[in-house]
Kinemage of the C-alpha trace (Angstrom):
@kinemage 1
@onewidth
@group {chain A} dominant
@subgroup {mainchain}
@vectorlist {calphas} color= white
{ca met a 1} P 165.317 127.543 26.145
{ca ala a 2} L 163.330 124.671 24.652
{ca arg a 3} L 159.686 124.150 25.510
{ca lys a 4} L 158.792 120.943 27.291
{ca gly a 5} L 155.351 119.486 27.909
{ca gly a 6} L 153.441 122.554 26.665
{ca phe a 7} L 155.138 124.913 29.095
{ca gln a 8} L 156.290 128.367 28.045
{ca arg a 9} L 159.190 130.283 29.469
{ca gly a 10} L 158.616 130.955 33.110
{ca gly a 11} L 157.065 127.518 33.659
{ca met a 12} L 153.436 128.469 32.865
{ca pro a 13} L 151.526 126.062 30.627
{ca asn a 14} L 150.048 127.442 27.447
{ca met a 15} L 146.474 126.823 28.624
{ca asn a 16} L 144.929 128.881 25.851
{ca asn a 17} L 146.430 126.631 23.164
{ca met a 18} L 145.514 123.501 25.070
{ca met a 19} L 141.909 124.649 25.509
{ca lys a 20} L 141.612 125.459 21.791
{ca gln a 21} L 142.909 121.987 20.901
{ca met a 22} L 140.498 120.326 23.317
{ca gln a 23} L 137.540 122.329 21.983
{ca lys a 24} L 138.450 121.409 18.391
{ca met a 25} L 138.777 117.753 19.314
{ca gln a 26} L 135.428 117.838 21.129
{ca lys a 27} L 133.761 119.453 18.097
{ca asp a 28} L 135.335 116.912 15.723
{ca met a 29} L 134.213 114.029 17.943
{ca gln a 30} L 130.669 115.368 18.082
{ca glu a 31} L 130.564 115.720 14.286
{ca ala a 32} L 131.888 112.170 13.855
{ca gln a 33} L 129.270 110.821 16.279
{ca glu a 34} L 126.475 112.696 14.477
{ca lys a 35} L 127.644 111.281 11.142
{ca ile a 36} L 127.545 107.750 12.561
{ca glu a 37} L 124.071 108.322 14.030
{ca glu a 38} L 122.782 109.441 10.613
{ca thr a 39} L 124.288 106.435 8.817
{ca glu a 40} L 122.252 103.313 8.160
{ca phe a 41} L 123.761 99.827 8.326
{ca thr a 42} L 122.135 96.876 6.585
{ca ala a 43} L 122.785 93.189 7.152
{ca ser a 44} L 121.161 90.102 5.742
{ca ala a 45} L 120.786 86.448 6.659
{ca gly a 46} L 119.483 83.331 5.003
{ca gly a 47} L 121.084 84.137 1.661
{ca gly a 48} L 119.397 87.527 1.590
{ca ser a 49} L 115.939 86.266 2.501
{ca ile a 50} L 115.994 88.532 5.557
{ca glu a 51} L 117.409 92.044 5.622
{ca val a 52} L 117.639 94.302 8.673
{ca thr a 53} L 118.619 97.976 8.677
{ca val a 54} L 119.695 99.863 11.799
{ca asn a 55} L 120.855 103.427 12.229
{ca gly a 56} L 123.911 104.622 14.112
{ca lys a 57} L 121.750 105.113 17.200
{ca arg a 58} L 121.329 101.321 17.202
{ca glu a 59} L 117.626 101.535 16.337
{ca val a 60} L 116.072 99.065 13.894
{ca val a 61} L 114.666 101.201 11.074
{ca gly a 62} L 113.782 98.509 8.560
{ca val a 63} L 113.105 94.800 8.166
{ca lys a 64} L 112.532 93.022 4.854
{ca leu a 65} L 111.373 89.432 4.701
{ca asp a 66} L 111.184 87.260 1.625
{ca pro a 67} L 107.675 85.715 1.845
{ca glu a 68} L 109.203 82.289 1.212
{ca val a 69} L 111.091 82.445 4.540
{ca val a 70} L 107.844 82.860 6.496
{ca asp a 71} L 106.931 79.272 7.326
{ca pro a 72} L 104.381 78.859 10.140
{ca glu a 73} L 105.780 75.372 10.703
{ca asp a 74} L 109.315 76.696 11.316
{ca val a 75} L 109.064 79.936 13.287
{ca glu a 76} L 112.345 79.155 15.056
{ca met a 77} L 114.283 79.434 11.806
{ca leu a 78} L 112.784 82.868 11.140
{ca gln a 79} L 113.648 83.970 14.666
{ca asp a 80} L 117.232 82.750 14.281
{ca leu a 81} L 117.652 84.494 10.921
{ca leu a 82} L 116.289 87.761 12.338
{ca met a 83} L 118.619 87.521 15.311
{ca val a 84} L 121.642 86.925 13.052
{ca ala a 85} L 120.773 89.858 10.799
{ca val a 86} L 120.087 92.272 13.687
{ca asn a 87} L 123.290 91.314 15.502
{ca asp a 88} L 125.322 91.678 12.309
{ca ala a 89} L 123.895 95.143 11.640
{ca leu a 90} L 124.585 96.222 15.236
{ca asn a 91} L 128.146 94.907 14.956
{ca gln a 92} L 128.587 97.081 11.858
{ca val a 93} L 127.559 100.129 13.913
{ca asn a 94} L 130.021 99.177 16.666
{ca glu a 95} L 132.867 98.666 14.190
{ca glu a 96} L 132.219 102.003 12.475
{ca thr a 97} L 131.999 103.765 15.842
{ca glu a 98} L 135.299 102.252 17.003
{ca lys a 99} L 136.973 103.099 13.700
{ca ser a 100} L 135.675 106.656 13.627
{ca met a 101} L 136.212 107.487 17.296
{ca gly a 102} L 139.483 105.566 17.551
{ca lys a 103} L 141.313 108.396 15.851
{ca phe a 104} L 140.359 110.615 18.800
{ca thr a 105} L 140.974 108.117 21.585
{ca gly a 106} L 144.075 106.482 20.167
{ca gly a 107} L 142.364 103.084 20.309
{ca met a 108} L 141.603 103.347 24.032
{ca asn a 109} L 138.199 102.026 25.023
{ca ile a 110} L 136.787 104.818 27.158
{ca pro a 111} L 133.562 103.645 28.865
{ca gly a 112} L 130.593 105.927 28.320
{ca leu a 113} L 132.241 107.884 25.509
{ca phe a 114} L 130.238 106.168 22.800
């Protein structure tokens, strides 16, 4: 008699196998998340005059400014460049998280998972 849907003969599901698979998947997901959190993502703006680095926890861990971009007469430009660089770096984290975790979720967006 062929097995269907993880059931063994007698109609009882093979819970032991299913639990082992779930535990392995959970461990693999945790390792993938830890790897992302340890990774740093760097983005720049203004032709490289501003560089922002964030980690996988979405924390800014570095900012580099070319002294020439610091113009007291044009603070708005500096603010805009910083915003662009920070948002780009955070988008890199999001893309890597989706790519890495997507293999576990099958591309489903599961709120609160990451």
